[in-house]
LOBA-393447 format. One line per 10 residues: their letters; for each residue x, y, z of N, C-alpha, C, CB. Coordinates in steps of 0.02 Angstrom, whole numbers, plus 50000, padded with zeros to 5 digits. Glycine has a CB too. Example, Ala and Ser with C-alpha at 12.3 -4.5 7.8 and 13.67 -1.06 7.14 Angstrom:
2
AS	50660:49716:50390:50615:49775:50390:50660:49835:50390:50565:49776:50452  50642:49888:50354:50684:49947:50357:50645:50002:50394:50704:49970:50286 $
REM end
This chain:
119
XXXXXXXXXX	50051:49950:50000:50008:50003:50003:50053:50056:50001:49961:50004:50060  50026:50102:49961:50074:50174:49964:50021:50232:49938:50153:50170:49905  50053:50281:49968:50010:50337:49965:50025:50394:49919:50005:50362:50027  49981:50426:49867:50017:50451:49830:49958:50522:49823:50042:50398:49767  49998:50579:49803:49958:50636:49800:49896:50633:49738:50010:50697:49789  49824:50649:49761:49777:50652:49715:49764:50710:49666:49728:50641:49746  49773:50712:49617:49749:50765:49571:49691:50779:49550:49772:50763:49524  49635:50731:49549:49563:50737:49534:49538:50794:49589:49522:50657:49541  49467:50801:49565:49430:50831:49603:49376:50780:49647:49401:50881:49560  49368:50788:49716:49323:50758:49733:49295:50790:49802:49344:50692:49732 $
XXXXXXXXXX	49253:50768:49832:49218:50802:49891:49233:50766:49960:49139:50802:49879  49223:50715:49960:49235:50671:50012:49174:50667:50075:49305:50694:50040  49188:50641:50135:49142:50638:50180:49184:50663:50232:49109:50573:50188  49168:50717:50274:49208:50737:50308:49180:50704:50390:49213:50817:50293  49247:50712:50430:49237:50668:50482:49272:50696:50532:49255:50602:50469  49235:50710:50608:49263:50750:50660:49328:50714:50685:49211:50761:50717  49375:50762:50702:49452:50744:50727:49425:50697:50796:49511:50831:50751  49472:50658:50816:49470:50638:50895:49522:50677:50932:49484:50558:50909  49491:50726:50973:49524:50776:51008:49559:50744:51072:49474:50833:51027  49541:50682:51087:49592:50639:51129:49668:50629:51121:49572:50579:51125 $
XXXXXXXXXX	49685:50638:51062:49746:50616:51044:49777:50699:51008:49737:50540:50986  49859:50683:51017:49883:50757:51006:49871:50779:50919:49974:50762:51030  49879:50832:50917:49873:50879:50862:49944:50849:50819:49873:50969:50891  49937:50841:50750:49972:50804:50705:50024:50851:50689:49932:50778:50646  50091:50838:50700:50146:50881:50671:50188:50829:50638:50187:50926:50726  50244:50869:50609:50304:50824:50564:50337:50779:50608:50365:50869:50528  50338:50790:50683:50375:50763:50698:50344:50695:50750:50417:50811:50716  50287:50702:50762:50240:50646:50790:50196:50606:50751:50198:50672:50835  50197:50624:50667:50138:50592:50639:50155:50522:50629:50114:50624:50575  50225:50495:50619:50235:50425:50616:50216:50381:50684:50307:50416:50597 $
XXXXXXXXXX	50228:50410:50730:50211:50384:50805:50119:50375:50801:50242:50457:50876  50096:50451:50790:50016:50446:50778:49983:50384:50736:49995:50510:50739  50008:50385:50687:49985:50336:50636:49988:50257:50674:50039:50342:50565  50058:50241:50696:50065:50185:50709:50009:50164:50789:50149:50179:50711  50026:50204:50825:50016:50194:50880:49968:50228:50925:50065:50196:50898  49953:50295:50894:49927:50344:50934:49831:50354:50915:49981:50416:50917  49833:50356:50848:49761:50352:50834:49724:50286:50838:49752:50375:50769  49688:50284:50893:49641:50230:50902:49559:50243:50886:49650:50210:50975  49548:50289:50871:49474:50298:50848:49461:50291:50766:49450:50374:50872  49416:50246:50750:49405:50241:50678:49355:50261:50651:49408:50188:50658 $
XXXXXXXXXX	49334:50267:50600:49267:50273:50556:49269:50214:50509:49261:50345:50511  49197:50175:50523:49191:50128:50473:49153:50148:50403:49158:50074:50504  49173:50136:50358:49118:50162:50283:49106:50097:50252:49159:50221:50213  49040:50114:50216:49028:50061:50159:49038:50081:50097:48964:50037:50156  49049:50042:50050:49026:50077:49981:48980:50014:49951:49102:50102:49921  48941:50027:49898:48900:49984:49863:48917:49929:49838:48878:50009:49821  48866:49881:49833:48898:49810:49803:48926:49817:49743:48848:49753:49793  48901:49860:49699:48930:49873:49632:48998:49903:49636:48886:49919:49592  49004:49944:49682:49064:49984:49695:49132:49944:49702:49053:50023:49759  49094:49902:49756:49148:49857:49784:49171:49798:49732:49120:49823:49853 $
XXXXXXXXXX	49124:49784:49702:49131:49729:49634:49172:49765:49574:49047:49706:49599  49176:49826:49561:49208:49860:49511:49269:49864:49542:49178:49925:49488  49278:49887:49595:49356:49897:49628:49352:49978:49642:49433:49872:49564  49387:49996:49693:49381:50077:49716:49472:50074:49745:49299:50098:49800  49482:50140:49753:49533:50169:49792:49515:50220:49850:49574:50201:49748  49546:50203:49907:49522:50244:49968:49570:50294:49968:49518:50207:50038  49539:50363:49987:49589:50421:49990:49563:50475:50056:49589:50465:49908  49604:50522:50050:49580:50570:50114:49609:50648:50089:49624:50540:50203  49564:50696:50122:49595:50760:50108:49623:50781:50182:49538:50815:50074  49682:50788:50194:49691:50805:50256:49680:50884:50286:49754:50782:50266 $
XXXXXXXXXX	49671:50885:50345:49674:50966:50377:49704:51021:50345:49710:50970:50438  49761:50992:50314:49815:51059:50271:49783:51061:50192:49923:51032:50264  49747:51023:50186:49712:51022:50113:49742:50964:50058:49725:51102:50077  49815:50934:50083:49819:50890:50037:49793:50835:50035:49864:50881:50027  49780:50809:49976:49739:50758:49948:49778:50692:49929:49704:50788:49888  49774:50635:49967:49807:50577:49945:49746:50515:49928:49863:50555:50007  49782:50477:49897:49741:50415:49875:49810:50360:49868:49689:50432:49790  49777:50300:49899:49811:50242:49884:49804:50211:49829:49803:50203:49923  49863:50188:49815:49876:50147:49743:49832:50082:49748:49964:50124:49729  49825:50032:49796:49799:49981:49802:49705:49983:49782:49822:49964:49871 $
XXXXXXXXXX	49693:49943:49754:49636:49948:49730:49584:49882:49771:49647:49944:49646  49529:49918:49800:49502:49875:49859:49421:49850:49823:49495:49932:49945  49412:49794:49862:49353:49752:49840:49296:49747:49894:49378:49679:49822  49319:49765:49953:49287:49753:50025:49219:49792:50013:49337:49788:50096  49169:49782:50032:49099:49828:50054:49126:49889:50093:49041:49783:50110  49166:49847:50147:49179:49903:50218:49251:49897:50217:49143:49880:50307  49250:49954:50256:49341:49980:50271:49344:50027:50335:49380:50039:50195  49397:50025:50367:49412:50070:50419:49467:50130:50405:49434:50028:50473  49447:50187:50444:49501:50242:50427:49526:50263:50490:49473:50306:50387  49577:50263:50507:49583:50301:50582:49585:50366:50568:49649:50285:50627 $
XXXXXXXXXX	49569:50397:50629:49548:50466:50639:49610:50504:50685:49469:50466:50680  49618:50549:50653:49684:50589:50703:49644:50652:50738:49765:50629:50646  49687:50674:50765:49654:50742:50796:49611:50800:50758:49711:50781:50823  49635:50810:50697:49612:50845:50648:49546:50820:50613:49663:50851:50606  49495:50873:50591:49455:50847:50559:49470:50824:50484:49410:50886:50565  49458:50767:50454:49486:50759:50395:49422:50737:50336:49545:50704:50407  49424:50740:50273:49378:50691:50235:49401:50645:50203:49342:50716:50193  49363:50606:50187:49393:50533:50180:49342:50506:50100:49371:50475:50273  49370:50473:50060:49330:50481:50006:49357:50416:49963:49337:50557:49971  49330:50386:49909:49348:50342:49875:49328:50349:49802:49330:50289:49903 $
XXXXXXXXXX	49370:50327:49761:49365:50337:49692:49377:50269:49643:49416:50393:49678  49332:50249:49590:49348:50194:49551:49414:50207:49516:49293:50179:49503  49426:50157:49481:49503:50154:49434:49486:50226:49378:49512:50054:49372  49425:50241:49361:49412:50289:49302:49403:50350:49334:49351:50273:49255  49420:50376:49400:49421:50417:49434:49343:50440:49459:49461:50459:49402  49291:50412:49450:49241:50427:49481:49227:50426:49544:49208:50404:49462  49199:50482:49591:49185:50479:49664:49128:50419:49683:49157:50555:49688  49154:50381:49718:49106:50326:49765:49061:50358:49793:49139:50287:49823  49010:50354:49814:48974:50376:49880:48996:50325:49928:48890:50380:49875  49006:50349:49986:49016:50331:50064:48970:50328:50098:49052:50369:50102 $
XXXXXXXXXX	48952:50277:50155:48906:50269:50187:48942:50274:50258:48867:50211:50166  48945:50318:50310:48972:50305:50366:48927:50246:50422:48980:50376:50393  48962:50206:50431:48931:50136:50475:48929:50156:50547:48983:50061:50470  48984:50173:50565:48994:50189:50634:49061:50233:50661:48994:50123:50667  49064:50257:50721:49146:50286:50734:49144:50233:50798:49162:50394:50757  49206:50208:50786:49218:50166:50844:49293:50146:50857:49176:50103:50835  49321:50100:50897:49401:50092:50918:49416:50030:50861:49418:50065:51017  49485:50050:50854:49508:49999:50806:49521:49930:50832:49569:50022:50775  49511:49915:50894:49492:49848:50918:49443:49837:50927:49512:49827:50962  49374:49864:50898:49312:49833:50918:49297:49772:50861:49249:49894:50922 $
XXXXXXXXX	49283:49717:50908:49294:49651:50875:49215:49649:50814:49297:49575:50950  49171:49693:50821:49121:49692:50779:49144:49702:50705:49074:49739:50801  49205:49752:50704:49230:49770:50627:49290:49764:50608:49221:49832:50609  49311:49701:50659:49377:49683:50633:49404:49651:50553:49392:49636:50680  49343:49627:50540:49340:49612:50458:49353:49656:50425:49283:49593:50428  49340:49705:50413:49334:49764:50396:49418:49797:50383:49287:49797:50452  49446:49798:50320:49524:49828:50311:49539:49881:50360:49538:49861:50236  49581:49901:50381:49602:49957:50428:49660:50002:50386:49635:49923:50503  49646:50067:50373:49692:50096:50352:49713:50170:50393:49674:50100:50286 $
REM end
């Protein structure tokens, strides 16, 4: 899995940040990603979009838009939530934005959603 800058236009779904963790800075970002971020949002895409395949992305608090290189086929996936508000999105291989439904906001070790890939 590799994140690259996304140059297309997307709206995404805005998610409130987790104010219980430290603000994201250049010097603590890796630690936060690996250990600090414990709250996740569970998203779902339609069966048709999952079958076709999609890539997951985010619009960071600083406006930078990033997308994963991996094509996913799962109906549900989990995204870690940092301190700052963030927008998450999914796009098809052709660049069409995929509608996302928020299923829940929970913690990453919630057994109910362990089957959904974590990003």
